[in-house]
N, C-alpha and C positions, 0 to 999 in steps of 0.2 A: 943191772937190776936183779935182785935176788928172785927166788922161785915164788915166794909169797906173792910178791908185788907183781910178777908176771902173771900169775893167776888172777890176781885182783883186776888187772888191766885187761886181760881176757875176757873176764867176766863183765866188766864194766861195757867192752865193745858189744859183747852179745846182748846185753841188757839194751843199749842203745839201738842196736840193729833191730831188736824185737819192738822197741818204742816206736822206731819209724814205720813199722808195718801199720800201725793203728795212728800215728800223729805225724804223718809225713810233712805236715806243713810246719813242723819243727826243724826241719832240714837245715843246715848251714852249708857253707861252700865246701867244707871238708867232706860232707856226706856226698855232694854232688860229684866231686873229684875222685871219690873212693874208687880204687881199683874195681872192686866188684860190681859196682854201679856202672862204671864206665864199660865193664865187659857186658852187662845186659843190655846197654843200649846199642852197643856195637853188634852183638847177636841179633837185635831186631832190625838193625839197619841192614844186616847181612840176608836176614831170612825173608824179609817182607819189603825192603826198601824203605823202612821208617824214615820220616823226616822229623828229627827230635832236635828242639833247641837245647843249647847248653844248660840253660836254667831249668829245664824240665826235669822231674824226678819220677823214677819207677821203683817202687818198693820190690824187696827181694821176692815176695810169694805172691806178687801180682801174677795172675794167669792171662797171659796174652797170646792169643792165637788169630794173628789178624792177616788178611789179604793185603791190607794197606793200612797203614797207620800214620797220623802226623799229630804232633803235640807241641803246642806253642810255648812262649815264654812263661815260665814260673807256673807251669801246670803239672800236675801230679796224678799218679795211680797209685792208690793205696794197696797194700798187702791183702790177699784173699779177694780182690776184685777180679772179675772176669771180663775180658774185653776181647772180642772176637768179631770178625768180619772185615768191613771196610769203615773205619773211624778216623774222624778228625775232630780234634779239640783245639780252641783257639787258645789265646793268652789267659792266664790266671784262671784255668778250669781245675777242677777237681772231682776225682772219682773215689768215694770213700769205700772203706772195707766192705766186703760182700755185696758190692752193688754190682749189677750186670749189664754191660752194654754189648749187644748182639746186632749183627747185620750191618745195613748202611744207615750210619748215624753220624750227623754233622752239627757240630756245637760251635756257637759263636764264642766270644770272649766273656770271661766271668761267669761260667756255668758251675754251678755247685751241685753234684749229684750225691745225695745222701746215702747211708748204708742201707743195703736190702733193697733199693731201688731196682727196677727191671726195665730196661729201655730196649725193646725188641723191635729193631727194623727190618723184620721179614714176617713171613706167614705161610703156613702150610696150606696147600690146596685141600679141600674136603668136600666140595659140592658134588661129586659122582659118588652116590651111595653104593654103586655095584663094585667100586675099586677101594682096596685099602687105602687108608689116609697116607700111609708111609711111601705109597706109589704114586701119589698124585702131585709131586713136585712141591717147590716152594717158589713164592713170588716174594720181591722186595721192591716196595715202593719208594723206601727210605724215610727217616725221621729227620726233622730239621729243627734245632733249638737254637733260638736268638741268643742276643747278648744280655748278659746280666740277669740270668735266669736261675731260679733255685728249684731244684726238684727235691721234694721232702722223702723222708724215709718211708720204705715199703711202697712207693709209687709204683705204677706200671704205666708205661707209654707204648701203646700200640703202633704197629706199621703204618705209614701214610700220614702222620700227625706232624703239623707245624706248630711250635710254640713260640709266640711272638716275643720281642724284646721286653725284659723288665718283668715278665710273668712269674708267678708263684704258685707251685703245684703242691697243694696240702699233702700231708702225710697220708699215705692209705689210698690215695686217689688212683682210679683207672681211667686212664686219658685215651678216649676213641676217637675223638674229633679235634679240630685245630683250636687253639686257645689264642685269643688276641694279646696283643701287647698290653702290659701292665695290668693284666687281670690276674685276680686270685682265683684259682679254680680249686676245686675239692668234690669229693663224693664218687660214687659208683653207679652209673658212668659220671666221669667228672662234669661238672658245668661250671660256668662263671659266677661266682658269690658275690664280688664286688671289685673294685678297681683300686689301684694303688694311688691315693692322692688325689686332689682336686685337678691337677694338670692332666690327668688321664681320664676325665670325665667322658663317658662314651657320648656319641650322638644319640640323644634319647627319643623316646617315642614322641614327646611334645615337639621337639625339633622337626622330627619326620612329618607330622602333621602340618605343621606350620609351612614346611617347605612344600608339601602336596597342595595345600589350599592356594598358595601363592602362585605356584606353577600353573596349577589348574585354571585359576581366574585370568592369568595372562593369556594362556591358549584359548579359552572360551571366548575372551574377547577378541582377539586377534585372527583366528581361523579364517574367518571370511577374507580378511585382507591377504592373508598368506596365500589362499588358493586364487584370488585375483591375480597375484603376481605371474601365476603359471598359466593363466587363461588367455588364449589367443581367438578372438571371435567366439565361436561356440564349442571348440574342441581345446582340450588340454594338450599342449604341444611341447616338442623340446628342440632346442637348438642342437643340431648334430654335428659331426666334425666336419662336414663339407660345407657349413654355413647355412644350410637349409633347415627351416622349421617344418617338422613333420607331425602328424597326429601321433601321441604316444599313449598307448593304451594302459601302460603302467601309471602313468601320471593320472590320468583320467580314473582310473580305479583308486588309486591311493586319495585323489581329492574326493570320491564318494565314500571311502572309508573314514577320512578324516571328519568330513561333515556328519556322517552316521553316527561317530563316536560322541558326537555332542547332540544328537538328536535330530539332525537336519539333512536336507540334500544340499549340495552346493549351490549358491546363489546363481540364479540365471540358467540352470540347467534344466533342460527340456526332458522330462523322464521318458516320454515316448521315443523322441528322436535318438536318445542315448541308448535305450533299451534295444531299437532296431540296429544300431551301431554295434553294440556289444554281441548281440545274438548273430548278427550277420557274419562275424568272425568265424562261427562254428563250421567246421567241415562236415558235411552232412554223412559222409561215408564214415570216417573216423570217430567223428564227435568232439575232436580236438579243436583248439583255438589258435591256429597259426596267424601271425600278424599280417601275412600277406594272403590273399586269397587263392592259395594254390592248393590242389588237392594232395594230401600227403597220405603215407601208408602208415598203419598202426605202430610200427616201430618208431615213429618219429617222436613218441612218447619219452623214449630215452636218447633220441637222436636230435631233437629241436629243442633247446632249452626254454625258449619263449613259449612255444606251444604247450610243452611241459608246465611252466609256471602259470600260464593264463588258464590251465584248468582251475587253480585256485583264484588267482586275481580276478578274471572275468567272471567265473562262475559266481563267487562270493558278491561281487558288485551287481550282477544281475538279481541275486537274492535281496539286496538291499535296496534295489528298485522294485521289489514286490514280485518277481518271478523266478526264473532259473534259465538253465539251458534249453534250448529248443528241441534238441535231439538227444537220444541216448549216447553215451560215449562208448562207442562199440570197441574202441581200442584197447579197453581192459576187460573185455569178455573173452576170456581166454580159459582153455581147459586146465586143468590141474597141473600136467606135464608141462604145457608151453609156459604157463605161469612160472613154473620152478625154474625152467630153462631161461627165462627172461630175467628173474630175479638173482639167478646164479652168474649171469653174465654182466651185471653191473660192477663197477670198479671199485670193489670193497677195500682192496688193499691199497690203492694208491689215491683214489679220490672218493672217500667215504661221504663226504657231503652231497656230491653228485649223485652218489648211489642212493642217499637217504632222501634227497628230492625227488627221485623217481618214485619210490615207495609213497612220498607224501602225495604226489599227483594221482597215483594208482588208487590209494584209499580214498581220496577226495572224490575222483570220479566214481567210485563204487558208492559213495555216499549220494552223490547227485542222481545216479542211475536208479538207487533204492527210492530216494524221496520223491522224484518227479516222475519215474516211469515204472515203479514197482518191481525193478530188476534186482534181484539180490547179487547175483554175480559170484565170483570166486572168492568171496571174502574168507571165508572159513579156510580155504587153502592158502590165501595169504597169511593169515595169523598163524597157522600151522608151520608154514615155512620160516616165518620170523621166530617163531618160538624154538625151533630146532637150531637155528643158525645164531641165536644170540650167544656171545661169549660168556661163560659162567664166571669168568675172573674179573673182566672189565665190565660186564654188564651191556656192553654194547654191540653193534654190529661194524665190522671194519676193523682196520688195524692201524696203528699209529705210524708215522712217517719220520724219516730222519730229520727232514727240515722243520717241521710243524709240531712234532709229538703227537699229543691226543686231540690236536684242534680239529682235524678232518673228522674223525669219528665222533667227537662230543657235538660237533655242529651238524653232522649227518644224523645224529641221534635225535636232535630236536627236530629235524625235518621229517625223519621217519616217523617218530611217534606223534607228532602233531596231526598227520593226516591218518594214523592208524589208531594207535592206543588212545591217545587223547579225544580224537574225534568221536570213537565209538564207545568211549568209557570202559575200555578194557584194562585190567591190572597189567602192569609190566612184569616181565619174567624173572628179572633179578634186580629188584630196586635198590637194595643197598650196594651192591657191587657197582652199579651203574651211577649211584650217587657219589661213591668214593672216586670213580674216576673223573666226574664232571668237577669235583672240588680240586682233585688233583690237576686238571688242566688249568683251571682257573689260577692255581697257586702256581705252577710251572711258568704261567705267562704273568706272573705277578699282578694278577687282577686286571692284566691289559693295560698297556701303556702307549703313548704316541697314537699312531695312526691304528693300532689295534685295539684302541678304546673306541669302538665302534658299535652301531646298532646291531650288527649281525652277531658279533661275538658275546655281546652282554645279553642279548634276547636268547641265544643259543646256551646261555647259562642259567638264566633266571627261569626260563619255561621249564626246562628239565627239573629244576628245584621244585618249582610249585607242582608240577605233576606227580614226582615222587612223593611229595609231602602228603598227597592224598591216600597214599598206601602206608606211610611210616612217619615218625617223629624224629627218626635217626638224625643225627647231625642238625638237627633244627636251628640250634643257636648258630651255627656256621652260615646256613642259609639266610638267617634274619640279619646277620652282620653284612653279607653281600648284598641284600636288599636294601638296608638302610645307607650303605655306601652309595649305591645307584642313586636313590633319592637325594641324598646330600649333595651329589655333584651335579645334579640336573639342571637346577635353576641358573647356574653360572654359564651353562651351555645354550640356553635359549636365547635366541636373538629376536629382539622386537621386531614385529613386521614381517620376519622372514621364518621363524620356526627352527628347526635343529637341522644341523649338517649330518650327514650319515656318519661320518668319522670326525674326530678332532683335527682341526686345521683344514677341513673341506668347506665346501659352499654348501648353505641350506638347501633343502630340496624338500619335495613332497614325500619323497620315499624316506628321508631321513626323519621328517617330522611324523609321520604316520608310524614309523617303527619305534622312535624314541618315546612317543606318547604311549604307544603299547607296552614297551619296556617297563615304564615308571608305573602303569597300571598294575602290570604283572607283579612288580616288587611290592606295591602296596598292598596287591591281594595276598600276597605271602604273609604280610605282617598283620593282616586283618584289617586294614586300612583304606580298603578299596572304595568305600563310601566317601572317602575324603578328597577324591581326586575327581574331577570333572569330566575325564574323558574314559569312555568304556570301549574298548575294542569290538566290533560288531562282524569282522570280515576274516580276513586271512588270520588274525592274531587273537581271535576270540578264543575263550576258553570253555565255553559251555559244550557239553557233550550231547550226542544225539541218540546214544544207546543202540543195541542192536536190534531193536524193534522194527527198524526200518527194513 
């Protein structure tokens, strides 16, 4: 080959290499096996343990600084794209020139990321105004992008977002909340504009109303028969493990709440005798409601789960019978220091739900003391401690566990806020942060499946969403999607003449029936459709606030 031919060949190779910076989809087998390309991939495998399929392609000037990288079959990263952090690309994915993918980002198959898009799977702390932002650390919830997703040019996708399969993100959108499958989303902040094709039709508002009306009619017609299944003689009883039927106060209170939700008392219930039975549970010294008539000390509020829950269950049932506790609940009349010691000793790091239930009982006892006995108690000290100890990043109290993730703190958040912030109408300290964590927990548990699809987990999701929505419309579309999903699945779970099971696969029960009816009401309330559902919770799961005037 003469010098001219050699120069022309070199020029052609440079032109082709430059072309592949911007048009990497035009690569051929020779480009994949080019020594320079193989060397780039070898260096990535060495430096960060990258998992790279042979048919994947990385352009010469792609800026890759990852801690972990995986690229599937036929996927590519164009020149001048920035990829850093912990990134996974499935098969047939593309990152175009000048796009930036940072932090923890997981993409499914067929994800197309256009030029100048910015996908940011981390966030800087900034809540503390007394510390420079650069000293407040970084948190990464991660971004998950499903299969067959098109991310348009100049999009920004923020940390914590999940984008469903088949979604399209319009050019210039700023995505701050989850985008459902097959949705076309755009705007700042991004919202769902429409769905792709008739097959992706959402469960619409007309469908929700129809389901609510049908379920409400069934429940309204059948609740007396459901209560009758659990009533033996004049007391609601349970068959316990030793085969003996014993009075079950929770059953009785659930029966009262179910009937009250439809504007009645349980059929055949003697209000006077029931009132005497429930008030007779109260210990005069502490004001607690242990199920056995033994005297307990004030610390039983955290040591006796039944006495703790019965502050709510029995207390509200007495209200529905037209009265209230017979004695002040002295167990919560603590000095500020003693209250702080009690709160600090609760198991926030290991059993945040249990800790939250203690605060729930504490707040509810303060409500009863104020309403029926004119005792204000240490309510201000309670809210001051809660405000100081709420985590500014998660918005919750308590810590995630290795086994359950955020489940305990989120469920504890419901119990804690139900008896305190919700009951007294007090704004939450960090509504946006807590909302993000509630959605994260819901997403991490895949919306709850199997036995986890139970009244507790769904109640502990929808109630916080409704409570936070009183302060902000942030991520409202995501909350509405959860509410619609709850309602769409409820009718199939109703068992004629029996009600609801607490969890999928379990037996129907009064507890499951009362809780699920309340969950559906809360979901309907979130959608502005509460008047379409026949049941309104008026006890433990009511949503009305009493205010600080008590």
